[in-house]
MDTraj code that builds the backbone (N, CA, C; nanometers):
import mdtraj as md
import numpy as np

residues = "UNK UNK UNK UNK UNK UNK UNK UNK UNK UNK UNK UNK UNK UNK UNK UNK UNK UNK UNK UNK UNK UNK UNK UNK UNK UNK UNK UNK UNK UNK UNK UNK UNK UNK UNK UNK UNK UNK UNK UNK UNK UNK UNK UNK UNK UNK UNK UNK UNK UNK UNK UNK UNK UNK UNK UNK UNK UNK UNK UNK UNK UNK UNK UNK UNK UNK UNK UNK UNK UNK UNK UNK UNK UNK UNK".split()
xyz = np.array([
    [-2.7108, -1.0712, -0.1234],
    [-2.7040, -0.9385, -0.0654],
    [-2.6244, -0.8481, -0.1588],
    [-2.6786, -0.7341, -0.1899],
    [-2.6112, -0.6380, -0.2768],
    [-2.5280, -0.5427, -0.1924],
    [-2.4145, -0.5073, -0.2451],
    [-2.3253, -0.4166, -0.1743],
    [-2.3219, -0.2827, -0.2469],
    [-2.3153, -0.1788, -0.1711],
    [-2.3089, -0.0462, -0.2309],
    [-2.1682, -0.0199, -0.2813],
    [-2.1563, 0.0777, -0.3664],
    [-2.0249, 0.1178, -0.4157],
    [-1.9352, 0.1606, -0.3002],
    [-1.9932, 0.2251, -0.1999],
    [-1.9157, 0.2682, -0.0837],
    [-1.8559, 0.1497, -0.0094],
    [-1.9343, 0.0450, 0.0089],
    [-1.8845, -0.0754, 0.0761],
    [-1.7719, -0.1384, -0.0053],
    [-1.7902, -0.1444, -0.1350],
    [-1.6888, -0.2020, -0.2225],
    [-1.5586, -0.1234, -0.2133],
    [-1.5685, 0.0089, -0.2183],
    [-1.4490, 0.0925, -0.2087],
    [-1.3822, 0.0776, -0.0727],
    [-1.4593, 0.0585, 0.0318],
    [-1.4023, 0.0375, 0.1650],
    [-1.3269, -0.0954, 0.1707],
    [-1.3803, -0.1990, 0.1102],
    [-1.3104, -0.3288, 0.1066],
    [-1.1781, -0.3151, 0.0317],
    [-1.1807, -0.2426, -0.0783],
    [-1.0586, -0.2223, -0.1560],
    [-0.9579, -0.1419, -0.0746],
    [-1.0038, -0.0372, -0.0062],
    [-0.9149, 0.0438, 0.0778],
    [-0.8502, -0.0438, 0.1849],
    [-0.9296, -0.1267, 0.2489],
    [-0.8762, -0.2158, 0.3517],
    [-0.7736, -0.3116, 0.2932],
    [-0.7988, -0.3610, 0.1733],
    [-0.7042, -0.4498, 0.1060],
    [-0.5728, -0.3796, 0.0750],
    [-0.5810, -0.2553, 0.0293],
    [-0.4596, -0.1772, 0.0016],
    [-0.3776, -0.1599, 0.1288],
    [-0.4446, -0.1210, 0.2373],
    [-0.3727, -0.0986, 0.3626],
    [-0.3165, -0.2281, 0.4199],
    [-0.3863, -0.3385, 0.4010],
    [-0.3349, -0.4673, 0.4477],
    [-0.2094, -0.5063, 0.3700],
    [-0.2105, -0.4869, 0.2404],
    [-0.0927, -0.5150, 0.1581],
    [0.0250, -0.4287, 0.2022],
    [0.0014, -0.2996, 0.2226],
    [0.1069, -0.2089, 0.2657],
    [0.1589, -0.2476, 0.4041],
    [0.0687, -0.2740, 0.4959],
    [0.1064, -0.3082, 0.6332],
    [0.1882, -0.4375, 0.6370],
    [0.1423, -0.5390, 0.5671],
    [0.2133, -0.6676, 0.5672],
    [0.3525, -0.6544, 0.5063],
    [0.3643, -0.5808, 0.3988],
    [0.4941, -0.5610, 0.3343],
    [0.5887, -0.4828, 0.4250],
    [0.5373, -0.3815, 0.4904],
    [0.6150, -0.2989, 0.5828],
    [0.6629, -0.3824, 0.7016],
    [0.5723, -0.4577, 0.7619],
    [0.6086, -0.5402, 0.8778],
    [0.7099, -0.6491, 0.8411],
    [0.6945, -0.7061, 0.7237],
    [0.7898, -0.8073, 0.6776],
    [0.9285, -0.7456, 0.6610],
    [0.9354, -0.6260, 0.6054],
    [1.0642, -0.5567, 0.5892],
    [1.1264, -0.5288, 0.7256],
    [1.0450, -0.4844, 0.8209],
    [1.0963, -0.4574, 0.9555],
    [1.1503, -0.5849, 1.0207],
    [1.0791, -0.6946, 1.0055],
    [1.1226, -0.8223, 1.0632],
    [1.2559, -0.8678, 1.0064],
    [1.2794, -0.8375, 0.8802],
    [1.4038, -0.8786, 0.8149],
    [1.5133, -0.7731, 0.8256],
    [1.4848, -0.6635, 0.8932],
    [1.5834, -0.5580, 0.9103],
    [1.6120, -0.4792, 0.7840],
    [1.5202, -0.4821, 0.6902],
    [1.5383, -0.4109, 0.5636],
    [1.5074, -0.2635, 0.5794],
    [1.5734, -0.1823, 0.5019],
    [1.5457, -0.0393, 0.4993],
    [1.4556, -0.0019, 0.3818],
    [1.4341, -0.0946, 0.2917],
    [1.3502, -0.0706, 0.1751],
    [1.2603, -0.1911, 0.1509],
    [1.1462, -0.1648, 0.0912],
    [1.0615, -0.2728, 0.0409],
    [0.9871, -0.2195, -0.0801],
    [0.9456, -0.3106, -0.1649],
    [0.8758, -0.2669, -0.2849],
    [0.7503, -0.3502, -0.3055],
    [0.6552, -0.2868, -0.3694],
    [0.5286, -0.3520, -0.4007],
    [0.4996, -0.3273, -0.5482],
    [0.4684, -0.4337, -0.6186],
    [0.4345, -0.4228, -0.7607],
    [0.2979, -0.3573, -0.7754],
    [0.2862, -0.2776, -0.8770],
    [0.1618, -0.2058, -0.9068],
    [0.0407, -0.3008, -0.9127],
    [0.0601, -0.4221, -0.9575],
    [-0.0514, -0.5157, -0.9715],
    [-0.1158, -0.5492, -0.8366],
    [-0.0437, -0.5263, -0.7268],
    [-0.1012, -0.5507, -0.5948],
    [-0.2177, -0.4581, -0.5644],
    [-0.2277, -0.3481, -0.6377],
    [-0.3333, -0.2503, -0.6160],
    [-0.4381, -0.2534, -0.7265],
    [-0.4432, -0.3641, -0.7983],
    [-0.5369, -0.3788, -0.9090],
    [-0.6800, -0.3529, -0.8626],
    [-0.7545, -0.2835, -0.9416],
    [-0.8951, -0.2491, -0.9169],
    [-0.9139, -0.1437, -0.8089],
    [-0.8065, -0.0870, -0.7581],
    [-0.8181, 0.0159, -0.6552],
    [-0.8078, 0.1535, -0.7201],
    [-0.9201, 0.2249, -0.7296],
    [-0.9166, 0.3550, -0.7956],
    [-0.8433, 0.4620, -0.7144],
    [-0.8247, 0.4395, -0.5855],
    [-0.7637, 0.5399, -0.4980],
    [-0.6311, 0.4934, -0.4394],
    [-0.5637, 0.4000, -0.5061],
    [-0.4444, 0.3409, -0.4481],
    [-0.3341, 0.4425, -0.4208],
    [-0.3213, 0.5432, -0.5046],
    [-0.2175, 0.6450, -0.4814],
    [-0.2437, 0.7217, -0.3513],
    [-0.3677, 0.7536, -0.3250],
    [-0.4028, 0.8212, -0.1999],
    [-0.3765, 0.7292, -0.0807],
    [-0.4070, 0.6005, -0.0961],
    [-0.3842, 0.5048, 0.0120],
    [-0.2348, 0.4898, 0.0401],
    [-0.1548, 0.4829, -0.0652],
    [-0.0092, 0.4723, -0.0500],
    [0.0447, 0.5965, 0.0200],
    [0.0013, 0.7122, -0.0231],
    [0.0484, 0.8373, 0.0375],
    [0.0098, 0.8461, 0.1843],
    [-0.1113, 0.8086, 0.2155],
    [-0.1578, 0.8130, 0.3540],
    [-0.0774, 0.7163, 0.4410],
    [-0.0559, 0.5948, 0.3930],
    [0.0198, 0.4955, 0.4689],
    [0.1631, 0.5430, 0.4913],
    [0.2234, 0.5956, 0.3877],
    [0.3615, 0.6436, 0.3987],
    [0.3702, 0.7574, 0.5005],
    [0.2777, 0.8496, 0.4953],
    [0.2767, 0.9621, 0.5877],
    [0.2580, 0.9146, 0.7320],
    [0.1641, 0.8243, 0.7531],
    [0.1354, 0.7744, 0.8871],
    [0.2529, 0.6983, 0.9474],
    [0.3371, 0.6394, 0.8627],
    [0.4478, 0.5570, 0.9118],
    [0.5846, 0.6205, 0.8904],
    [0.5867, 0.7449, 0.8472],
    [0.7132, 0.8162, 0.8287],
    [0.8003, 0.7594, 0.7185],
    [0.7382, 0.7048, 0.6153],
    [0.8112, 0.6440, 0.5041],
    [0.8193, 0.7405, 0.3867],
    [0.9220, 0.7236, 0.3080],
    [0.9264, 0.7916, 0.1789],
    [0.9110, 0.6839, 0.0724],
    [0.8682, 0.7238, -0.0452],
    [0.8534, 0.6251, -0.1529],
    [0.8698, 0.6931, -0.2871],
    [0.9057, 0.6110, -0.3837],
    [0.9117, 0.6555, -0.5224],
    [0.8403, 0.5515, -0.6077],
    [0.7957, 0.5954, -0.7213],
    [0.7362, 0.5053, -0.8190],
    [0.8395, 0.4848, -0.9279],
    [0.8795, 0.3609, -0.9483],
    [0.9816, 0.3293, -1.0479],
    [0.9328, 0.2109, -1.1302],
    [0.9093, 0.2377, -1.2562],
    [0.8578, 0.1378, -1.3470],
    [0.7240, 0.0876, -1.2923],
    [0.7119, -0.0414, -1.2675],
    [0.5867, -0.0992, -1.2169],
    [0.5885, -0.1200, -1.0665],
    [0.6817, -0.0587, -0.9975],
    [0.6956, -0.0792, -0.8541],
    [0.6835, 0.0522, -0.7768],
    [0.6359, 0.0399, -0.6551],
    [0.6429, 0.1466, -0.5566],
    [0.7493, 0.1002, -0.4587],
    [0.8548, 0.1807, -0.4436],
    [0.9659, 0.1457, -0.3576],
    [0.9610, 0.2371, -0.2356],
    [0.9521, 0.1758, -0.1201],
    [0.9392, 0.2478, 0.0062],
    [1.0700, 0.2416, 0.0817],
    [1.1044, 0.3519, 0.1473],
    [1.2256, 0.3584, 0.2291],
    [1.1853, 0.3801, 0.3745],
    [1.2396, 0.2953, 0.4609],
    [1.2161, 0.3045, 0.6047],
    [1.3333, 0.3821, 0.6650],
    [1.3064, 0.4962, 0.7287],
    [1.4168, 0.5754, 0.7846],
    [1.4839, 0.5074, 0.9047],
])
top = md.Topology()
chain = top.add_chain()
for i, resn in enumerate(residues, 1):
    res = top.add_residue(resn, chain, resSeq=i)
    for name in ("N", "CA", "C"):
        top.add_atom(name, md.element.get_by_symbol(name[0]), res)
traj = md.Trajectory(xyz[None], top)
């Protein structure tokens, strides 16, 4: 079965959000105020910056890009 580019991009988007969600929930479980994700976690995702921004906005997080990491702050 062949997949369209749209389907492929949707799978990647879902993967980005799953990575963000899991990292966020793990930080909350451990009582952390910050968590970071290495850039390589978003490999092959052409829209990862938009996905990160959307996730941060939806969850009230701030983030910075430092070296190869995205560092998120939980208020």
